[in-house]
VOVEX-121457 format. One line per field, with one value per atom (N, C-alpha, C): residue number from 1; atom name; y, x, z. Coordinates in Angstrom, 3 decimals. Layout:
BEGIN
seq NUM,...;
atom CA,...;
yy Y,...;
xx X,...;
zz Z,...;
//
This chain:
BEGIN
seq 1,1,1,2,2,2,3,3,3,4,4,4,5,5,5,6,6,6,7,7,7,8,8,8,9,9,9,10,10,10,11,11,11,12,12,12,13,13,13,14,14,14,15,15,15,16,16,16,17,17,17,18,18,18,19,19,19,20,20,20,21,21,21,22,22,22,23,23,23,24,24,24,25,25,25,26,26,26,27,27,27,28,28,28,29,29,29,30,30,30,31,31,31,32,32,32,33,33,33,34,34,34,35,35,35,36,36,36,37,37,37,38,38,38,39,39,39,40,40,40,41,41,41,42,42,42,43,43,43,44,44,44,45,45,45,46,46,46,47,47,47,48,48,48,49,49,49,50,50,50,51,51,51,52,52,52,53,53,53,54,54,54,55,55,55,56,56,56,57,57,57,58,58,58,59,59,59,60,60,60,61,61,61,62,62,62,63,63,63,64,64,64,65,65,65,66,66,66,67,67,67,68,68,68,69,69,69,70,70,70,71,71,71,72,72,72,73,73,73,74,74,74,75,75,75,76,76,76,77,77,77,78,78,78,79,79,79,80,80,80,81,81,81,82,82,82,83,83,83,84,84,84,85,85,85,86,86,86,87,87,87,88,88,88,89,89,89,90,90,90,91,91,91,92,92,92,93,93,93,94,94,94,95,95,95,96,96,96,97,97,97,98,98,98,99,99,99,100,100,100,101,101,101,102,102,102,103,103,103,104,104,104,105,105,105,106,106,106,107,107,107,108,108,108,109,109,109,110,110,110,111,111,111,112,112,112,113,113,113,114,114,114,115,115,115,116,116,116,117,117,117,118,118,118,119,119,119,120,120,120,121,121,121,122,122,122,123,123,123,124,124,124,125,125,125,126,126,126,127,127,127,128,128,128,129,129,129,130,130,130,131,131,131,132,132,132,133,133,133,134,134,134,135,135,135,136,136,136,137,137,137,138,138,138,139,139,139,140,140,140,141,141,141,142,142,142,143,143,143,144,144,144,145,145,145,146,146,146,147,147,147,148,148,148,149,149,149,150,150,150,151,151,151,152,152,152,153,153,153,154,154,154,155,155,155,156,156,156,157,157,157,158,158,158,159,159,159,160,160,160,161,161,161,162,162,162,163,163,163,164,164,164,165,165,165,166,166,166,167,167,167,168,168,168,169,169,169,170,170,170,171,171,171,172,172,172,173,173,173,174,174,174,175,175,175,176,176,176,177,177,177,178,178,178,179,179,179,180,180,180,181,181,181,182,182,182,183,183,183,184,184,184,185,185,185,186,186,186,187,187,187,188,188,188,189,189,189,190,190,190,191,191,191,192,192,192,193,193,193,194,194,194,195,195,195,196,196,196,197,197,197,198,198,198,199,199,199,200,200,200,201,201,201,202,202,202,203,203,203,204,204,204,205,205,205,206,206,206,207,207,207,208,208,208,209,209,209,210,210,210,211,211,211,212,212,212,213,213,213,214,214,214,215,215,215,216,216,216,217,217,217,218,218,218,219,219,219,220,220,220,221,221,221,222,222,222,223,223,223,224,224,224;
atom N,CA,C,N,CA,C,N,CA,C,N,CA,C,N,CA,C,N,CA,C,N,CA,C,N,CA,C,N,CA,C,N,CA,C,N,CA,C,N,CA,C,N,CA,C,N,CA,C,N,CA,C,N,CA,C,N,CA,C,N,CA,C,N,CA,C,N,CA,C,N,CA,C,N,CA,C,N,CA,C,N,CA,C,N,CA,C,N,CA,C,N,CA,C,N,CA,C,N,CA,C,N,CA,C,N,CA,C,N,CA,C,N,CA,C,N,CA,C,N,CA,C,N,CA,C,N,CA,C,N,CA,C,N,CA,C,N,CA,C,N,CA,C,N,CA,C,N,CA,C,N,CA,C,N,CA,C,N,CA,C,N,CA,C,N,CA,C,N,CA,C,N,CA,C,N,CA,C,N,CA,C,N,CA,C,N,CA,C,N,CA,C,N,CA,C,N,CA,C,N,CA,C,N,CA,C,N,CA,C,N,CA,C,N,CA,C,N,CA,C,N,CA,C,N,CA,C,N,CA,C,N,CA,C,N,CA,C,N,CA,C,N,CA,C,N,CA,C,N,CA,C,N,CA,C,N,CA,C,N,CA,C,N,CA,C,N,CA,C,N,CA,C,N,CA,C,N,CA,C,N,CA,C,N,CA,C,N,CA,C,N,CA,C,N,CA,C,N,CA,C,N,CA,C,N,CA,C,N,CA,C,N,CA,C,N,CA,C,N,CA,C,N,CA,C,N,CA,C,N,CA,C,N,CA,C,N,CA,C,N,CA,C,N,CA,C,N,CA,C,N,CA,C,N,CA,C,N,CA,C,N,CA,C,N,CA,C,N,CA,C,N,CA,C,N,CA,C,N,CA,C,N,CA,C,N,CA,C,N,CA,C,N,CA,C,N,CA,C,N,CA,C,N,CA,C,N,CA,C,N,CA,C,N,CA,C,N,CA,C,N,CA,C,N,CA,C,N,CA,C,N,CA,C,N,CA,C,N,CA,C,N,CA,C,N,CA,C,N,CA,C,N,CA,C,N,CA,C,N,CA,C,N,CA,C,N,CA,C,N,CA,C,N,CA,C,N,CA,C,N,CA,C,N,CA,C,N,CA,C,N,CA,C,N,CA,C,N,CA,C,N,CA,C,N,CA,C,N,CA,C,N,CA,C,N,CA,C,N,CA,C,N,CA,C,N,CA,C,N,CA,C,N,CA,C,N,CA,C,N,CA,C,N,CA,C,N,CA,C,N,CA,C,N,CA,C,N,CA,C,N,CA,C,N,CA,C,N,CA,C,N,CA,C,N,CA,C,N,CA,C,N,CA,C,N,CA,C,N,CA,C,N,CA,C,N,CA,C,N,CA,C,N,CA,C,N,CA,C,N,CA,C,N,CA,C,N,CA,C,N,CA,C,N,CA,C,N,CA,C,N,CA,C,N,CA,C,N,CA,C,N,CA,C,N,CA,C,N,CA,C,N,CA,C,N,CA,C,N,CA,C,N,CA,C,N,CA,C,N,CA,C,N,CA,C,N,CA,C,N,CA,C,N,CA,C,N,CA,C,N,CA,C,N,CA,C,N,CA,C,N,CA,C,N,CA,C,N,CA,C,N,CA,C,N,CA,C,N,CA,C,N,CA,C,N,CA,C,N,CA,C,N,CA,C,N,CA,C,N,CA,C,N,CA,C,N,CA,C,N,CA,C,N,CA,C,N,CA,C,N,CA,C,N,CA,C,N,CA,C,N,CA,C,N,CA,C,N,CA,C,N,CA,C;
yy 17.404,16.891,18.013,19.621,20.320,20.703,20.685,20.567,19.642,18.335,17.522,17.600,18.294,18.839,19.806,20.409,21.993,22.978,22.944,23.964,24.734,26.398,27.165,27.411,26.821,27.404,28.707,28.568,29.952,29.978,30.338,30.274,31.512,32.628,33.872,33.751,34.113,34.241,33.316,32.892,32.258,30.685,29.863,28.604,27.626,27.796,26.995,25.381,24.842,23.284,22.771,23.575,22.610,22.790,23.113,23.333,23.027,22.284,21.406,20.864,20.142,20.374,20.949,21.049,21.763,20.784,19.650,18.538,19.304,19.960,20.584,21.879,22.616,23.627,23.722,24.862,24.834,24.682,24.517,24.546,22.730,21.771,20.462,20.124,20.925,20.701,21.055,21.353,21.401,23.106,24.114,25.300,25.892,26.093,26.469,27.358,28.822,29.983,30.416,30.656,31.404,32.340,32.795,34.230,34.143,33.921,33.867,33.552,33.306,33.312,32.017,30.935,29.948,29.596,30.493,30.460,30.797,30.715,31.234,32.260,33.240,34.762,35.408,36.566,37.301,38.838,39.909,41.303,41.916,42.708,43.141,43.669,44.939,45.524,44.957,44.467,43.635,42.146,41.562,40.327,39.338,39.558,38.979,38.180,36.816,36.141,36.576,36.008,36.473,34.876,34.249,33.316,32.066,31.673,30.950,29.697,28.303,27.063,27.368,27.290,26.947,28.324,29.650,30.476,31.006,30.522,30.745,32.618,33.266,34.664,35.385,35.043,35.797,36.576,37.749,38.876,39.217,38.778,39.257,38.222,37.100,36.217,36.591,37.112,37.616,36.059,36.238,34.754,35.150,35.338,35.303,34.966,34.318,32.888,33.481,33.404,33.901,32.379,31.670,30.257,29.421,29.339,28.598,29.446,30.818,31.160,32.610,32.437,33.580,35.281,35.750,37.024,37.668,38.625,39.454,41.206,41.293,42.821,43.672,42.701,43.203,44.912,45.348,46.998,47.207,47.389,47.366,48.510,49.468,50.452,50.403,48.701,48.188,47.663,47.494,46.682,45.253,44.604,42.462,42.845,42.287,42.903,42.750,44.442,45.204,44.336,43.850,42.908,41.718,41.168,40.166,40.086,41.765,42.141,42.462,42.935,43.113,42.186,40.931,39.591,38.855,39.025,38.256,39.429,40.501,41.297,41.098,40.833,40.534,39.265,38.485,36.993,36.842,37.066,38.049,38.537,39.347,39.886,39.330,38.870,37.709,36.878,36.441,34.877,34.882,33.484,33.275,32.798,33.116,33.059,31.723,31.173,29.884,28.608,28.882,28.118,28.075,27.348,27.164,28.144,28.845,29.361,28.788,28.655,27.725,28.874,29.976,30.834,31.068,30.237,30.197,31.395,31.943,33.083,33.378,32.901,32.646,34.282,35.182,36.629,36.374,37.187,37.134,38.124,39.063,39.703,38.831,38.620,39.699,38.742,38.563,37.331,38.049,37.723,38.669,38.956,39.816,40.985,41.807,42.177,42.817,44.337,44.111,45.528,45.878,47.204,47.622,49.485,49.456,50.753,52.173,52.839,54.095,54.929,54.578,54.930,54.441,52.882,51.926,51.827,52.038,52.420,53.557,54.503,56.136,56.129,54.665,54.881,54.642,53.580,53.156,53.864,55.385,56.275,56.339,56.345,56.091,55.518,53.917,53.134,53.606,53.083,53.616,52.948,53.453,53.155,51.722,51.050,49.933,50.103,49.097,49.229,48.826,49.194,48.729,47.005,46.355,45.285,44.157,44.828,44.653,44.819,45.988,46.002,44.776,44.739,43.505,42.080,42.012,40.726,40.911,41.446,41.778,41.183,42.024,41.861,41.103,40.274,39.462,37.721,38.007,36.543,36.671,37.646,37.004,37.747,39.216,39.875,41.359,41.493,42.480,42.511,42.239,42.218,43.348,43.895,45.029,45.198,46.208,46.440,46.412,46.004,45.028,45.980,45.942,47.310,48.749,49.094,50.475,51.289,50.667,51.382,53.002,53.773,55.292,55.301,55.726,56.055,55.076,53.617,52.601,51.988,53.314,53.182,52.631,51.695,51.419,52.171,52.167,52.833,53.068,53.846,53.491,52.639,52.355,51.474,50.649,49.386,48.167,48.154,48.555,48.308,47.230,46.258,44.765,44.976,45.643,45.594,46.380,47.684,48.476,48.471,47.512,46.781,45.722,44.994,43.769,44.359,44.727,45.571,46.275,46.948,47.920,47.032,45.657,44.254,43.716,43.664,42.997,43.940,45.265,46.054,46.199,45.905,46.381,45.176,43.781,42.549,42.844,43.111,43.718,44.227,45.533,46.521,45.425,44.466,43.447,42.487,41.931,40.963,41.676,43.223,43.942,44.031,44.336,45.227,43.472,42.481,41.280,40.933,41.158,41.156,41.739,43.276,44.337,43.915,43.587,42.749,41.805,41.090,39.921,39.959,40.848,42.034,42.519,43.046,43.601,42.798,41.701,40.821,39.571,40.026,39.409,38.092,37.867,36.477,35.979,36.970,37.145,35.776,36.323,34.804,33.681,33.318,31.921,31.743,32.538,32.262,31.749,30.978,30.198,31.026,32.006,32.086,31.425,31.002,30.300,31.089,31.098,31.901,30.800,30.376,28.959,29.851,29.053,29.127,28.345,28.167,26.590,27.267,27.952,28.672,29.635,30.013,31.423,32.618,33.420,34.478,34.426,35.201,34.929,35.901,35.690,36.809,36.895,37.256,37.635,38.479,38.774,39.464,40.271,41.160,41.752,41.171,39.599,39.071,38.819,38.642,38.211,37.120,36.511,35.537,35.052,36.041,36.377,35.855,34.841,34.309,32.657,32.816,31.257,31.396,30.806,30.240,30.237,31.311,30.935,31.176,30.731,31.256,30.264,30.783,30.412,29.546,28.068,27.348,27.137,26.926,26.543,25.296,24.795,23.276,24.197,25.516,25.798,25.951,26.012,26.206,27.626,28.275,29.414,29.846;
xx -3.714,-5.138,-5.546,-5.717,-6.214,-5.510,-4.200,-3.282,-3.588,-3.847,-4.301,-5.520,-6.161,-7.940,-7.953,-6.510,-6.551,-6.283,-6.005,-6.022,-4.572,-4.608,-3.817,-3.332,-2.665,-2.770,-1.594,-1.951,-0.828,-1.088,0.152,0.397,0.648,0.374,0.640,0.624,1.598,1.332,2.285,1.612,2.286,2.759,3.519,3.580,3.312,4.654,4.834,4.231,4.379,4.299,5.261,6.127,7.846,8.467,9.934,10.741,12.009,12.256,13.288,14.065,13.549,13.869,13.270,13.373,12.606,11.169,11.174,10.064,8.931,9.407,8.465,7.471,8.283,8.258,6.980,6.524,4.868,4.659,6.419,6.147,5.987,6.854,6.829,5.437,4.091,3.204,1.910,1.944,1.469,1.173,1.702,1.559,2.242,1.779,2.837,3.685,2.792,4.021,3.429,4.401,4.219,5.196,4.607,5.357,4.937,5.710,5.650,6.803,6.327,7.449,7.207,8.148,8.319,7.715,8.063,8.118,7.133,6.687,5.719,5.027,6.083,6.042,7.374,7.593,8.372,7.991,8.821,8.240,8.184,6.831,6.239,7.084,7.907,8.736,10.063,11.005,11.920,12.185,10.739,10.356,11.556,12.017,12.899,12.128,13.048,12.886,12.547,11.333,10.698,10.581,9.190,9.053,9.539,10.639,11.298,11.923,11.837,11.856,13.404,14.047,15.115,16.434,15.648,16.962,16.753,16.166,15.982,15.356,16.752,16.337,17.210,17.698,18.586,17.565,17.566,16.733,17.337,18.306,19.136,18.777,17.985,17.445,16.191,16.591,15.148,14.108,12.838,12.131,11.326,11.630,10.805,11.098,10.151,10.412,9.786,9.898,9.028,9.567,8.538,8.832,9.882,10.806,11.820,13.003,13.281,14.256,14.019,15.082,14.475,14.380,13.828,13.465,15.119,15.343,16.549,16.409,15.123,15.138,13.952,14.095,13.263,13.449,12.561,12.520,11.680,12.405,12.409,11.220,11.148,9.904,8.766,8.795,7.637,6.622,5.543,4.747,4.567,4.969,4.804,3.285,2.443,1.193,0.705,1.502,0.676,1.438,2.953,3.641,2.444,2.356,1.030,0.197,-0.666,-1.563,-1.552,-0.444,0.287,0.248,0.785,0.573,-0.558,-1.358,-2.568,-3.069,-3.297,-4.029,-2.891,-2.052,-1.151,-1.655,-1.715,-1.860,-3.484,-4.575,-5.660,-6.269,-5.120,-4.868,-4.604,-3.559,-2.684,-3.220,-4.228,-4.592,-5.923,-5.770,-6.214,-7.267,-8.803,-9.950,-10.179,-9.906,-9.973,-9.669,-8.788,-8.084,-8.984,-9.273,-9.664,-8.435,-8.405,-8.059,-7.918,-6.824,-7.137,-5.834,-6.411,-5.668,-5.690,-4.703,-4.237,-4.011,-4.571,-4.163,-3.983,-3.052,-2.614,-2.456,-3.191,-2.436,-1.535,-0.363,0.164,-0.654,-1.284,-1.875,-4.010,-3.828,-3.408,-3.074,-1.456,-1.072,0.274,0.895,2.091,3.007,3.856,3.787,2.766,2.121,0.429,1.355,2.034,2.705,1.470,0.986,-0.052,0.761,0.247,0.833,0.070,0.828,0.132,-1.561,-1.618,-2.981,-3.710,-3.439,-4.839,-4.879,-3.491,-3.788,-4.359,-4.427,-4.852,-6.611,-7.147,-8.202,-8.737,-8.594,-8.369,-8.468,-7.553,-7.521,-8.346,-9.388,-10.586,-10.601,-10.083,-10.375,-9.195,-9.727,-9.402,-7.859,-7.072,-5.780,-5.363,-4.687,-4.302,-3.728,-4.229,-3.172,-1.676,-1.099,0.387,0.520,-0.694,-0.635,-0.699,-1.750,-2.318,-1.112,-0.451,0.523,1.790,1.956,3.016,2.512,1.244,0.636,0.754,0.661,0.903,2.177,3.062,4.514,4.814,4.924,5.507,4.796,4.094,3.270,4.037,4.946,5.662,5.596,4.820,4.220,4.827,6.245,6.834,8.530,8.679,9.770,10.684,11.466,12.118,13.223,13.452,14.292,13.348,12.453,11.930,10.310,9.430,8.547,9.126,9.862,10.086,10.869,10.406,11.017,10.405,11.160,11.214,9.593,8.651,7.469,6.808,7.240,5.886,5.782,6.466,6.247,5.243,4.971,4.012,3.672,2.975,2.974,3.943,3.933,5.034,4.674,3.635,2.958,1.743,2.391,1.697,0.241,-0.974,-2.481,-2.654,-2.557,-3.056,-4.360,-5.099,-6.790,-6.664,-6.269,-5.899,-5.512,-3.856,-3.598,-3.895,-5.005,-5.519,-6.851,-7.002,-8.589,-8.228,-6.955,-6.522,-5.794,-5.574,-4.808,-6.269,-7.024,-8.181,-8.885,-8.974,-9.494,-8.780,-7.079,-6.344,-6.734,-6.619,-7.023,-8.457,-9.162,-10.752,-10.614,-9.743,-9.173,-8.427,-7.722,-7.304,-8.183,-9.030,-10.130,-10.764,-11.711,-12.423,-11.555,-10.093,-9.878,-9.413,-9.031,-9.148,-10.634,-11.794,-12.975,-13.182,-12.593,-13.213,-12.229,-11.027,-10.278,-11.113,-11.560,-12.084,-13.058,-13.881,-15.189,-14.863,-13.445,-13.225,-13.008,-12.543,-12.212,-13.128,-14.381,-15.835,-15.755,-14.541,-14.453,-15.355,-15.858,-15.959,-17.643,-18.457,-19.721,-19.743,-18.013,-17.675,-16.808,-16.615,-15.640,-16.370,-16.119,-16.156,-14.909,-15.207,-14.605,-15.030,-13.521,-13.430,-13.019,-13.313,-12.372,-12.931,-11.597,-11.521,-10.184,-10.258,-9.163,-8.963,-7.437,-7.205,-6.949,-7.771,-7.642,-8.450,-9.029,-9.511,-8.349,-9.064,-7.895,-7.123,-6.044,-5.861,-5.962,-6.769,-7.598,-6.372,-5.007,-4.272,-3.285,-3.965,-2.485,-4.262,-5.479,-6.115,-7.429,-7.378,-8.627,-9.791,-11.278,-11.997,-12.838,-13.062,-14.390,-15.491,-15.690,-16.769,-18.411,-19.523,-19.964,-19.220,-18.010,-17.167,-16.001,-16.304,-15.083,-13.438,-12.505,-11.079,-10.699,-9.795,-9.319,-7.649,-7.092,-5.931,-4.944,-4.579,-3.891,-4.513,-6.277,-7.041,-8.001,-8.194,-9.446,-10.720,-11.092,-12.437,-13.024,-14.104,-14.758,-14.188,-13.585,-12.979,-11.862;
zz 28.694,28.473,27.544,28.025,27.793,25.997,26.010,25.024,23.782,24.464,23.577,22.816,23.511,22.899,22.082,21.681,21.163,21.661,23.240,23.789,23.646,23.332,23.964,24.985,26.114,27.245,27.907,29.139,29.389,31.204,31.433,33.220,33.284,34.256,34.782,36.274,37.315,38.687,39.375,40.453,41.771,40.844,41.127,40.704,42.241,42.944,44.144,44.029,43.374,43.119,42.539,43.010,42.539,41.097,41.243,40.485,40.626,41.091,41.630,40.264,39.301,37.559,37.262,35.938,34.595,34.275,34.668,34.638,35.588,36.538,37.578,36.992,35.955,35.566,34.760,34.297,33.711,32.415,31.668,30.435,30.353,31.436,31.290,31.900,32.031,32.971,31.575,30.721,29.861,29.401,29.941,29.642,28.695,27.378,25.972,26.566,27.495,28.085,29.524,30.185,32.070,31.812,32.718,33.560,35.052,35.900,36.929,38.331,39.696,40.662,40.973,41.763,41.786,43.390,44.077,45.330,46.149,47.289,48.528,47.913,47.969,48.173,47.342,46.622,46.099,46.883,46.734,46.690,45.048,45.031,44.382,43.269,43.797,43.528,43.169,42.336,42.193,41.924,42.661,42.736,43.349,44.546,45.188,46.339,46.506,47.554,48.896,49.290,50.800,51.503,51.250,51.738,50.803,50.687,50.245,51.037,50.327,50.874,50.365,48.970,48.813,49.166,48.709,48.951,50.561,51.047,52.719,52.969,53.481,53.789,52.915,51.901,50.912,50.530,50.166,49.547,48.207,47.596,46.380,45.547,45.799,44.527,44.049,42.608,41.778,42.063,41.938,41.440,40.637,39.630,38.098,37.126,36.563,35.272,34.228,33.529,31.894,31.001,31.001,30.264,30.244,29.800,29.439,30.367,30.572,31.566,31.914,33.376,34.121,33.717,34.076,33.834,33.938,33.063,33.196,33.608,33.115,33.080,33.892,35.297,36.239,36.272,36.253,36.673,38.065,39.255,40.346,41.220,40.227,39.725,39.354,38.701,37.784,39.096,39.273,40.444,39.775,40.244,39.570,39.275,40.057,39.409,38.112,37.953,36.802,35.451,35.574,34.872,34.391,35.550,35.426,34.031,34.560,33.861,32.729,32.297,30.798,30.058,30.531,29.870,29.605,30.795,30.222,29.101,29.339,28.052,26.780,26.695,25.812,24.773,26.335,25.886,24.816,25.491,25.203,23.385,23.726,22.253,21.016,21.026,20.085,20.224,20.938,20.725,19.452,18.653,17.890,18.077,17.722,18.374,17.090,16.779,15.923,16.743,17.819,18.653,20.287,20.859,22.172,23.178,24.185,24.984,26.819,27.101,28.761,29.682,30.062,31.025,32.527,33.069,34.553,35.210,36.103,36.763,37.843,38.464,40.017,40.352,41.042,41.362,42.938,43.121,43.802,44.983,44.720,45.673,46.202,46.888,48.211,48.711,49.033,49.683,50.081,51.602,51.948,51.085,51.061,52.049,52.083,51.439,51.394,50.924,50.060,49.284,48.478,48.259,47.598,46.765,45.782,45.047,46.032,46.536,47.076,46.952,45.753,44.748,45.385,45.159,46.031,47.585,48.337,49.652,50.000,49.406,49.507,49.786,48.708,48.951,49.963,50.807,52.088,53.185,52.811,54.187,55.008,55.211,55.886,57.241,57.021,57.851,58.913,60.275,61.529,61.594,62.267,62.467,63.388,63.062,64.030,65.211,66.074,67.154,67.660,68.610,68.307,68.564,69.133,69.445,68.227,67.163,65.664,64.722,65.397,64.132,64.376,65.681,65.548,65.342,65.510,65.177,63.777,63.151,61.174,60.937,61.494,61.132,61.536,62.710,63.293,63.010,61.771,61.272,59.788,59.704,58.551,56.995,57.607,56.424,56.319,57.146,56.913,57.188,55.352,55.204,55.579,56.061,56.075,54.592,54.759,53.265,52.179,52.209,50.692,50.123,51.420,51.506,51.828,51.262,52.152,50.323,49.357,48.166,48.247,47.857,47.286,46.407,46.874,45.964,46.295,46.866,47.153,48.913,49.456,51.100,51.156,52.126,53.432,54.254,55.212,56.316,57.367,57.984,58.974,59.769,60.439,61.034,60.555,60.114,59.130,59.411,58.801,58.961,57.732,58.567,57.445,56.893,57.720,57.069,55.954,55.943,54.953,53.781,53.704,53.204,52.106,53.012,51.978,51.611,52.127,50.936,49.846,50.192,48.880,48.154,48.257,47.570,46.588,47.526,46.789,45.754,46.203,45.280,43.929,44.004,43.010,42.353,42.759,42.111,41.113,41.893,41.182,39.889,39.794,38.593,37.424,38.235,37.024,36.272,37.646,36.430,35.601,35.981,35.271,33.706,33.889,33.062,31.684,32.129,31.512,31.034,31.719,31.151,29.992,30.267,29.120,27.865,28.002,26.699,26.066,27.217,26.408,25.356,25.956,25.219,24.022,24.196,22.867,21.608,22.508,21.236,20.863,20.843,21.082,21.557,22.432,23.161,24.409,25.082,26.272,26.511,25.547,25.509,25.329,24.880,24.896,25.934,27.076,28.032,29.490,29.921,31.227,32.305,33.030,33.760,35.100,36.064,37.182,38.104,39.466,40.455,41.978,41.994,43.520,43.616,45.163,46.235,47.111,47.687,47.895,49.275,50.184,51.533,51.729,53.039,53.524,53.557,53.594,54.156,55.519,56.119,57.072,58.125,58.973,59.971,60.943,60.765,61.480,60.617,59.158,58.223,57.296,58.363,57.749,57.337,56.843,56.541,57.235,56.514,57.487,56.639,57.147,56.059,56.417,57.491,58.453,57.613,57.625,59.145,59.256,58.216,58.537,59.729,60.424,61.453,60.617,61.672,60.951,59.708,59.357,57.743,57.440,56.759,56.197,57.804,57.203,57.975,59.425,59.500,60.358,59.893,60.977,60.530,60.638,60.834,60.391,58.935,58.672,57.606,56.697,58.090,57.133,56.381;
//
């Protein structure tokens, strides 16, 4: 409907609403361009499958798609969310301001596997270490993927600290959103922009999140 109204439409980030046929992909759902992954989760370095309904536990499958085909130049040293950020800024910089713009950004952070660059993790080094039971709870909840979270230079702590990683991820997302707003302002588009934040669920308490004062969280029937 937006394209029919003259909008230029773009999607960036997590799709996870169907990929069985080309008719299920973003381009067939009204988006002019898209850059993202199809499954529930993939690795931030290398874009390999993690929580996958189709590819199961096969971590050798790359899950990253650019509009009409798979991405073939995945750099395993590049943090995926920064690749998304780069695309968002390119879309805004290259957009013809005479046309209305619709940009849907569905970020990977802060979602499992809670991978975050060391520079952001170090900002929260003051946080208390977790107990062995908390570490086990985080890893057994599906947020620890052996062999994927330990790339050289990007390794997570020896023991997972989900609270620290979750907060670092949210801080990273704040910076990306702030950078996007700055580009909109530089292009004199901000005053005509409606920025909407929405979520399909609350944060997972077993993976570092808290929704206080609301009760519960993701996959729970409470309001959190």
